[in-house]
N, C-alpha and C positions, 0 to 999 in steps of 0.2 A: 172196329178191330178188335178181338183177345188179346187181352193183357195177359192173363192168366197164366198159360203157357201150363198149366198142370200142376205148377207146383203149392199152390194153396190146398187144394185138394192131398195133394198128397200128404205136405206135411199136418194136415191137420186130421188125417187117418190113423197119425202114429202117437197120436196124444188124447191122454182121456180128457175126459171133459171139465172137471177141477182146475187140470191146469192154464185155463183162463185168466184163474184168480191169480198165480205167481205172476201172469204175464201182463196183467192189466197191471201188477203193481212196478213190472219193472219197464214200463213203457213209459210211466212216468221219467225217468233219465234223459226222454226226449222232449216233455212239455213242457210248457211257455212259462209257467210259475215256479217248477221246479229250476230252470236254467236260469230265470232271474235270482232266484236266492242264492243260487250259485256264484256267480256274478257280483254280489252286492257283496259277501261273504268272502271272496277272494279280493274284491275292491278294498274294502275296510281294513284284511288282514295283510294283503301283501301289500306294502307301501313302493319297495324298491320296483317293486312290475306293475306299477299302478297304469301306466303309459300302453304296456304290451296287452294288459287285462283289458284294458278301456275298447284297444283297435280289436280284440277276438269279440267283444261286446258290438262295434259296431258293425261288424264283420255279420254276425249272427242275424241284428237289426237290418239289415240289408238283404240278408237270407229269406225272412220275414218277407220282407214286399215281393220280393221272387218268385219266391215258391205260392204266393196266394195270389199274384197277377198270372202267374202260369196255370194254376187250378181254373181259374176263368176260363183266360186263353182255349184251353183245350173243352173245358168241360167234359172230362171220363168220369162218369159215377162209381161208386165203390163196388166190393163186390157185397152183397146182401148176404152173407156166409159168417154169423156169428159163431165161434166154437163153441158156447155153451149158452143154454135159452135162458136169462137175466129171470124167470119169470121160477124157475131151479131152484133160488138163492131163496137166503131166509130176507124178511121181509126188512131187518137190521144189515144186513151185508147186499141186498140187491143195487139199494142209489147209489152206492160207492161204486159197484161194478159197474153199473149201466155208465157214472159219471166217467170213468175212465178207460173201460174196454169198447164202450160204441163211440160210435162220430157219425156225424152228418157233411152234406155239403161233397163236395168233387174231389174224387179220390187222387188224382194225378198231377204233380209227382208228389208221393209223402213227405207232407212237411216233419213229420218227426225226425226223418230219416234224412233232411236239410240241417232241421237243429244240431241233430246229434252230430254230423262230418262238420259243419264249419266249431260247432262248441269245441267239441272234444280236440279233434285233430288240430284247431286252434288253439286250443291250452297246451296241448302236449308238444309244441312248436317253442310256446314261452315259457313255462312253468319250468323248475327247478327241481322238480322232485325225482326222486331216482336217475337213469337214467338214459340220457335222447332213446335208446332202442326199446328200456321199458315203458317208459310213455308212449310211444307208438307201440305197442304192443296192445296195452291198455285200454290206448283211446279206439283201438280198431276194434276189440275186443266190445266197447260199450257200444261202438257204431253198430256190431254187429247182432248185439244181444237186443238191440232196440228195432233194428230193422226186423229182426225176427220176430219179437212181440207183436209189430203190426200185422206181417202174415197170419198168425198164429191166433191171432184173435177176428181176423175178417175183415178186417177194414182195411186191407190194401191187398192187393197183386204184387208178385215179383217184380217186375216190369217198376212199379211205384216207388218202389223201396229204392233201386236197381239206380232210379232217375234221380231221385232224391240226393242218394249219395252225389252221383255226379252233379248235379247243380249247386250241393253243400263245396264241392270242390272248386269249382268254377268264381264262387262267390269266393273261396280263401286266394288264389291266383289272383280276380283282378284284385281285393284289399293287397295281398303283395306286390303286385307291378305297381300301385298308386302308394304307398310305403316306399318304396325304390324311387321313385319321384321325390316326393317329400319326405325323405329321412327324420327331419326333424320333426315332423306332427304327423304320424301313419294314423294316431287316434282319429282326427281332424276327418282326415280323407274316407278312413272308413267311415264314418260318421254320416260325410258327406252324401257317401255312395249310397248309403242308407236313406236318406234323403230322396234320390233320384232316383233310387229304389222302389221308394213309395208314393212316387208319383207315378211309376208304371204301375203298381196296383190299384193306385184310383182312377186313371185312367183303361185299364181294363176292367174292372169291374164297377164304371159310371159311378162313380164317388159314393160307394155306402160306407155305409156309419162304420163298417172294421176299417174302411180302406182310410179312412179320415185319418180314423185314429193311431193308426201304425202311422200314417206321414208325419201328423202332431208329434208324436213318441219322439220320431226319428230327430225331427226340429229342436223338439225338446232338448233332447241330449245333443245334439250339435252346439247347443247355445250354451247348456249348463257346459258341457267342455269347456267352450270357447273363457266360460266366466272364472271357472276356476281356475286355466291356465294365469290368467290376466291376473286374479288374486293368486296367484303362485310366485307367478315374476315380478311383482311388484315390491321394490325393494324397501320399500317406504312401511307395509305393512305392520311391519311387526315392531317399527321406533313408539318408543312409550310417545317420544312427544313429539310426534306428530300430531 
């Protein structure tokens, strides 16, 4: 079954080859390393909203387990259509371009689209920067940019990123439903879901190393969250005479 629907070719035909470099830079807005640093910074500096930020982080980790498991389940290849040939770039730039603009493995759904949807839409709902409308517009813009870069770079079809956005929203809705059932501990519910999604990835992939690491990260985050909560709620932890 073709997933191209002609969008990838049409978009790439409108762009010069040099557009691959800015696209490679912008696509990092949905990459794992960037989002991990974003959560660390937000959790560190926005103490009043740490529980809400942790909940979005748990949703993100759940999304990783879901999209990685779905990639294996569907087993659909990526397009082989890079916008620019890596050999056209100087040797000092080429490794950076290859690391950010090229991708292997399965293509459906887009992990970057899942990541961006969960993180930016989730954070728009819990942060207090600007108005709700401004945050929603900003989140939509970033998600759109990330999705577009995946097509521009030739590592995903349009169907892949649309499915990724849909998966991201489904994960957010699942986390919201769990939070309604446990309003006292939404982050715990989110990381609990992440553990379940990590198990899904392990089962789908036949327990490859990456799936084990995702599951262990989810379990470790859940345990760390519980330990932090216990320390925070301990009435005698700041008692000098204890």
